[in-house]
Steps between C-alpha positions, in 0.01 A plus 500: 500500500404571859168320544411699810463808279347335195165381367594151619382596849164354406675162466699516826360741763841611627388848615212344697733250667740781589221710648375210712848410625548860613154578638319175582743207498255282697143595421151353514313501170185709448273202559693426824534137390876477451828668589746614233873492578742687274846524664778251427589408858133449591436281197811297579395462863153378406653244263728375777256500793263220402411471868339845485390510136354179364500384138218260576177573322166330537508150355229433244426216264453768234838659566770230500777760485421558869654156560825591324821608671415861411218503757652288777689576820742274687504214569282411198687741275833342591370153419355600164806700399732210578292274278475728198846659523647176369390611153684832532851406607780707342614193306156437350445865409845538345430184305217681322741747335523324163123450484430867576758610243332280241158646581630858479670418172187343352285798600757734344490293180123545487536877538785521247280542192302791644593866519262560790384258771341507841793448733268381774284249315769379261791476743475600866181304566547168314854436627420444871169331414681240291758443774241458777273286282786264421604482866144405595463263207219692330436437126581790261138537386400610853744790526254765386256383767785527751556864407130586531484336842809675634377840377168444678669401825684832530222714354236709674199291392406307816244276329748398233762441771288234669368357175847435358608333825209259465599432139863449597402269787320270257785522249783423742298234682460311174870527419600393852270197470669401174846547650415261783436230241768600251764719667731708284813707553317819593417704807141381541617138499755587768237671715261206468782261584582697813133489595482123461812454711312645795660843519166665587460684168124493441330510161390861552858592595627344177242700304574818695870470430441444127283813489754703695785383280306592189439856621833563672700332226317673220369844595802612701757403237288624209471842662868505592602436137252749353602767754866440412417551131315819590776643718790398274325682217437806716865544596738503203808485722372187671438329166851589383660371818320164511558438128871573541523281810239227551639432847321819608159352419445321837563816704292702255214257558535545877437870443198415283369290789542796734369767267204311349436238767287232327316432827389839629328391820426202722247444778544399863259466794582646842512228768601706805448863595797679345617862508654614171611863463253605766206315348325214680438196281249261652463122459296403195574817303645466151828665400605588145879511487607714206815348355488745210526789746759337727734456204493877443559599863746790518624378839640188334564589135689811393304683229248216469324675212807444282538171314862413581630159390817554703311546827696329778377381737152434366308326781162508327206298628361399161524131590382552857697436816527237771331162487284600203792611283403395147577134438539566127724807525798319346288373212355849435848649496630232262205530261514880487877504456486259206199682353677836500834359384329334205285801413792745509717267293236439234336843497741753655315794342150405618294793619152561629229611262375808682219554252303263722440599864618272777235368737552336836339161555179503704663388822576682822719209608734480200673755281514430129378633166217365287704518182850610399520585128861509386682570176775243458732687262579860418 
C-alpha cells in the first residue's frame, strides 16, 4: 500500500509536506508568528546550530518542562545531560531486556483469550508506560494517571497542558520528598541524590526531567510500536520477511521511524538574524522544524513515499540530531524490537480490523492513532 496515494493521507499529510518542500521550504505562517521549515538539510542545520536557533523557552513555575534538558542550551544543557545520562548508559538499557520481554509476554498473555483487541491500549501503550514507571519508581496503581498526563502534554489543549504540569509537579515533588528520607533503587532517588551532592540539579529540574521522561519515554515508543503494527499489516511482504527473519526487525523499525516519525515537529527560537533559502529569520521569531517532512525529502531518500525496510542508508531525523539527540533512543529501539518480536511470535496472523476507521491523535507535535483495533487470528 502506497500511503501517498491512499485514504491514509489524512493521518500523515505527505502530499502537503511534498508541496511545501518544493514550493515553500522556508515559509512564514499565515499569522506571521512562526516560520515553518520542511527540507531535510535545513532541519538538520537548525538542530545542529544551537547558537542560531535556541531550544530555550520561557521559564515558568507553571511549566517545569521548560527547566528540562529539552528546553536548554549549552552550557546548562550539557550539565543536565551529563547528570541524567547516567541512567541511560548502554549497559543499563541492555540490562532491561529481560524485564521488557517479561512485560511483552504478560501483555500477550492477557490478549491471548480474545479474538479482537485494541493493539494500542492493550499492547503498544502499556508496555513503555510500565517500563518508565518502574524506572522512576512509580507504583502500578498510578500508571493510568501517567498515561492521561502524557497524552495531555502532547495534545492541542493548552489549558490541559498547563493543568497537568501543575498536577505532575505536586505528584513528583511528593515522591522526591519521600525519596530524600527513604531512597530506593530508582531514577528519582538517583536524581535527588545527585541534587543533594551539590551537582546543581534544582527541584524544578528534577520535576522537569521526570515529566520529560514520562512523555518522551511513553508517547514516542507507544506511537513507534503502534505505527509498526499498522505498517507491518499494510505490507504483506514486510510481515513475511520479518516473521521469517527476526533479525530484520531493527532495520524495519528504523524505516517506521522515518516513515511515521513519532515526533513530527519541534520548536526553536531564532537568536541571530539568519538567512535560510533566501528568507530572513529575525531574532525572537519561532521556528517549527518539520521532522515528518524532512524524513520524506526526495533529496535524501530515494522514493521516500515507499515503505522500504531494506533502505540503506537511512539517516532519518526521528530522534533529532546534535546535542539534543534523544537520550532514550536506545531504550525506544529495544522496547519496540522486543514488542514486535513478541507480537509476531505469538500472533503472526494479526491484522487490522478495518471496519473501524483510524483516527490520528489530537496532536500537531506527535503522530499516532487514537485506537488500533486488531484481529489476533485468522
